[in-house]
C-alpha positions as CSV (number, residue, x, y, z in Angstrom):
1,X,-11.9,18.7,-9.1
2,X,-8.9,16.5,-9.9
3,X,-6.4,17.7,-12.5
4,X,-3.7,16.0,-14.5
5,X,-0.2,16.1,-13.1
6,X,2.2,17.8,-15.5
7,X,4.2,15.2,-17.4
8,X,2.0,12.3,-16.5
9,X,0.1,10.2,-19.1
10,X,-2.9,9.8,-16.8
11,X,-5.0,11.7,-14.3
12,X,-4.0,12.4,-10.7
13,X,-5.7,9.1,-9.8
14,X,-2.4,7.3,-10.3
15,X,-0.6,9.5,-7.7
16,X,-3.5,9.1,-5.3
17,X,-3.2,5.3,-5.7
18,X,0.3,5.5,-4.4
19,X,-0.7,7.8,-1.6
20,X,-3.3,5.3,-0.5
21,X,-0.7,2.5,-0.3
22,X,1.7,4.6,1.8
23,X,-0.9,6.0,4.3
24,X,-1.2,5.0,8.0
25,X,-4.5,3.2,8.6
26,X,-7.1,4.4,11.1
27,X,-10.5,2.8,11.9
28,X,-10.0,-0.3,9.8
29,X,-13.0,-2.7,9.8
30,X,-12.9,-6.4,10.3
31,X,-14.6,-7.3,7.0
32,X,-12.5,-9.3,4.6
33,X,-12.3,-6.7,1.7
34,X,-11.1,-3.9,4.0
35,X,-8.6,-6.3,5.7
36,X,-7.2,-7.1,2.3
37,X,-6.7,-3.4,1.5
38,X,-5.1,-2.9,4.9
39,X,-2.8,-5.9,4.4
40,X,-1.6,-4.5,1.1
41,X,-0.9,-1.1,2.6
42,X,1.0,-2.7,5.5
43,X,3.1,-4.8,3.2
44,X,4.2,-1.9,1.1
45,X,4.8,0.4,4.0
46,X,7.0,-2.1,5.8
47,X,9.2,-2.4,2.7
48,X,9.5,1.4,2.3
49,X,10.2,2.0,6.0
50,X,13.1,-0.5,6.0
51,X,15.1,1.7,3.7
52,X,13.3,4.9,2.9
53,X,16.4,6.9,1.9
54,X,18.0,4.1,-0.2
55,X,14.8,3.5,-2.1
56,X,14.2,7.2,-2.7
57,X,17.6,7.4,-4.5
58,X,17.2,4.0,-6.3
59,X,13.9,3.8,-8.3
60,X,14.9,0.5,-9.8
61,X,14.7,-1.1,-6.3
62,X,11.3,0.6,-5.8
63,X,10.1,-1.2,-9.0
64,X,11.1,-4.6,-7.6
65,X,9.6,-3.8,-4.2
66,X,6.3,-2.7,-5.7
67,X,5.9,-5.9,-7.7
68,X,6.7,-8.1,-4.7
69,X,4.4,-6.1,-2.4
70,X,1.4,-5.7,-4.7
71,X,1.2,-9.0,-6.5
72,X,-0.5,-10.9,-3.7
73,X,-3.2,-8.1,-3.3
74,X,-3.7,-6.6,-6.8
75,X,-5.2,-8.5,-9.7
76,X,-3.1,-7.1,-12.5
77,X,-4.5,-9.7,-15.0
78,X,-8.1,-8.5,-14.3
79,X,-6.9,-4.9,-14.6
80,X,-5.4,-5.7,-18.0
81,X,-8.6,-7.3,-19.2
82,X,-10.6,-4.3,-18.2
83,X,-8.2,-1.8,-19.7
84,X,-8.2,-3.7,-23.0
85,X,-12.0,-3.2,-23.2
86,X,-13.5,-4.1,-26.6
87,X,-10.1,-4.9,-28.1
88,X,-10.0,-8.1,-26.0
89,X,-12.8,-9.6,-28.1
90,X,-10.6,-9.8,-31.2
91,X,-7.3,-10.5,-29.4
92,X,-5.7,-13.9,-29.5
93,X,-4.8,-15.6,-26.2
94,X,-1.1,-14.7,-26.9
95,X,-2.0,-11.1,-27.4
96,X,-4.0,-11.0,-24.2
97,X,-1.2,-12.5,-22.3
98,X,1.4,-10.1,-23.8
99,X,-0.8,-7.1,-23.1
100,X,-1.3,-8.1,-19.5
101,X,2.4,-8.6,-18.9
102,X,3.3,-5.3,-20.5
103,X,0.5,-3.4,-18.8
104,X,1.7,-4.6,-15.4
105,X,5.3,-3.6,-16.2
106,X,4.2,-0.2,-17.3
107,X,2.0,0.4,-14.3
108,X,4.7,-0.7,-11.8
109,X,7.2,1.6,-13.6
110,X,4.9,4.5,-13.4
111,X,4.2,3.7,-9.7
112,X,7.9,3.5,-8.9
113,X,8.4,6.9,-10.4
114,X,5.4,8.3,-8.5
115,X,6.7,6.9,-5.2
116,X,10.2,8.3,-5.9
117,X,8.9,11.8,-6.9
118,X,5.7,12.4,-5.1
119,X,5.9,10.4,-1.8
120,X,9.6,9.7,-0.8
121,X,10.9,12.7,-2.7
122,X,8.6,15.1,-0.9
123,X,8.7,13.5,2.5
124,X,5.1,12.4,2.5
125,X,5.7,9.0,4.0
126,X,4.4,9.2,7.6
127,X,2.3,12.3,7.0
128,X,-0.6,10.4,5.2
129,X,-3.5,8.7,7.0
130,X,-6.4,6.7,5.6
131,X,-9.7,6.1,7.4
132,X,-12.2,3.4,6.3
133,X,-15.9,3.6,6.0
134,X,-18.4,0.7,5.8
135,X,-17.7,-1.7,2.9
136,X,-20.3,-2.1,0.1
137,X,-20.8,-5.5,-1.3
138,X,-22.4,-6.0,-4.8
139,X,-22.6,-8.6,-7.6
140,X,-24.0,-11.2,-5.2
141,X,-21.3,-10.6,-2.7
142,X,-18.5,-11.4,-5.1
143,X,-17.3,-7.8,-5.5
144,X,-16.8,-5.0,-2.9
145,X,-16.1,-1.3,-2.7
146,X,-14.0,-0.1,0.2
147,X,-14.7,3.6,0.7
148,X,-11.8,5.5,2.4
149,X,-10.8,9.1,3.2
150,X,-7.2,9.9,2.5
151,X,-5.8,12.8,4.5
152,X,-2.5,14.6,4.2
153,X,-1.4,16.2,7.5
154,X,-5.1,16.6,8.3
155,X,-5.4,19.4,5.7
156,X,-6.0,17.9,2.2
157,X,-8.6,15.1,2.0
158,X,-9.5,12.8,-0.9
159,X,-12.5,10.5,-1.3
160,X,-10.9,7.2,-2.5
161,X,-12.8,4.0,-3.2
162,X,-11.1,0.7,-3.9
163,X,-12.8,-2.0,-5.9
164,X,-12.1,-5.6,-5.1
165,X,-13.4,-9.0,-6.3
166,X,-13.4,-12.3,-4.5
167,X,-11.1,-15.0,-5.9
168,X,-11.8,-18.1,-3.9
169,X,-10.8,-17.1,-0.3
170,X,-9.0,-13.9,-1.3
171,X,-10.1,-10.4,-2.1
172,X,-8.0,-8.7,-4.8
173,X,-7.9,-5.0,-5.8
174,X,-8.7,-4.3,-9.4
175,X,-9.6,-0.6,-9.5
176,X,-9.3,2.6,-7.5
177,X,-11.5,5.6,-7.8
178,X,-10.3,9.0,-6.5
179,X,-12.8,11.8,-6.4
180,X,-14.9,10.0,-9.0
181,X,-12.1,9.2,-11.4
182,X,-11.3,5.6,-12.1
183,X,-7.8,4.4,-12.7
184,X,-9.0,1.7,-15.1
185,X,-11.1,4.1,-17.1
186,X,-8.1,6.5,-17.4
187,X,-5.8,3.8,-18.8
188,X,-8.5,2.4,-21.0
189,X,-8.9,5.7,-22.7
190,X,-5.1,6.1,-23.2
191,X,-4.7,2.6,-24.6
192,X,-7.8,2.6,-26.7
193,X,-6.2,5.5,-28.6
194,X,-3.0,3.6,-29.0
195,X,-4.9,0.5,-30.4
196,X,-6.7,2.8,-32.8
197,X,-3.5,4.4,-34.0
198,X,-1.2,1.3,-34.0
199,X,-3.4,-1.8,-33.7
200,X,-3.2,-4.1,-30.7
201,X,0.3,-5.4,-31.4
202,X,1.5,-1.8,-31.8
203,X,-0.1,-0.9,-28.5
204,X,1.6,-3.8,-26.8
205,X,5.0,-2.6,-28.3
206,X,4.2,0.9,-27.1
207,X,3.6,-0.4,-23.5
208,X,6.9,-2.4,-23.7
209,X,8.8,0.6,-25.0
210,X,7.4,3.0,-22.3
211,X,8.1,0.6,-19.4
212,X,11.6,-0.2,-20.7
213,X,12.4,3.5,-21.1
214,X,11.3,4.2,-17.5
215,X,13.3,1.3,-16.1
216,X,16.4,2.4,-18.1
217,X,15.9,5.9,-16.7
218,X,15.9,4.4,-13.2
219,X,19.2,2.6,-13.9
220,X,20.8,5.6,-15.5
221,X,20.0,7.8,-12.5
222,X,20.8,5.3,-9.7
223,X,23.8,3.5,-8.3
224,X,23.5,-0.2,-7.7
225,X,21.1,-0.8,-10.7
226,X,21.9,-2.9,-13.6
């Protein structure tokens, strides 16, 4: 059973997401959804391997690297819509746009911290492998689930399933499920509580404050950051 990581505002799913994108691929299929996942992993890994030590000590650069590497493969807008849940029905277009922007910023900031602490900081890069199982198409072939097994040094294994949807000729990731726990569901619960406590505008301000605080922390602890 997966447990929360101390000090994190979400289940271990977030950390596993980062492990997936830093794992070496084995047995990748030729289907388009699996290829999209593999391309995303390769793009991020290439950036990390170019300057592993420098990035480990400079989380603000990790934040920029993650955005550039993930934007072509991850549908942050769709993720934001799903995380908003029922709140989206009453949100104005401006609120929806602001929520999506701030959710992406927060997610990338959390991801940069996870990479720095749990992957680069613990020397996991190069010790992780990911193997692919046959893809499952659904929703008339417009969505796919790519089942994988994530392995750390051949000892620890996680069942990880990535959800993608087809956008014209591209397949974009919009959720990840680790041992049955959904990243989207985890964040929806967190932010539904914030909307209930503060209203939608208050939840957007909370997201902005959290991501800003994380990025300011990166700058304070790193040389070469503004």
